[in-house]
N, C-alpha and C positions, 0 to 999 in steps of 0.2 A: 266548488272552488274554495280556496283558503282566503280568509280575510287577511290582508296585508298588515292590519293592525294587530292581529293575533299572532302571526308568524312573520315578524319583520326580517328574520335571518334567511329567508328562502333564497335570496340572491347570493348571500355569503356562503351557503353550503357548498356549491361547486368549487369555490376558491379554497375552502377549508379541506375539502376532499383532495383537491389537486396538491395542496401543500402537504397533506398527510402522506399521499403516495410519493411525492418528491422526497420527503424525509425518510421514508422506508427505503427508497431506492438508493439514496445517498448513504444510508447506514450500511446497506448491503455492499455498495461499491467500496466504502471505506474498509469493511471487513475483508473483501476480496483483495484489495491493495495491500492490506496488512499481511495477509497470508503470502502474497507474492513476495513482499519484502523479506519476510521471515525465510521463505524458501531460498531467495537469492543470497541472503546472509549465510545460510547453512552451506550452500554450494560454494560460496566464496571461501568460507572457512575450510571446507574440504580441499579446495584447490590450493590454498596456502599450505595446508598440511602436506599435500602431495609434493609441492615445491620444496618444502623444508626437508622432506624425506629424500628427495632427489639430490638436494644440496649436500646432505650428510653422506650420501653414497659417493659423491665425487670429491669430497673434502671441502675445506673452507674456501670461500670465494676470495680471490685476490684481485686487486686492481693494479693495472700496469703503472709503473713508476713514471712520473712526468720528468722529462729532461729539464735541466735548469737553464 
């Protein structure tokens, strides 16, 4: 058995391991979220390009005049 005076951090080791695993998971989650945001931004840009192209095919957009 270990002498508690020699190894006082025995109780702290599970907490440190838990925090280390949590930090790794949060980093992986942040990276995954970042990739999803990047992909969503690219898709949004592509959709806007498609809308602009469709608008240029039909001519400029006009708004109806409001009666006075």
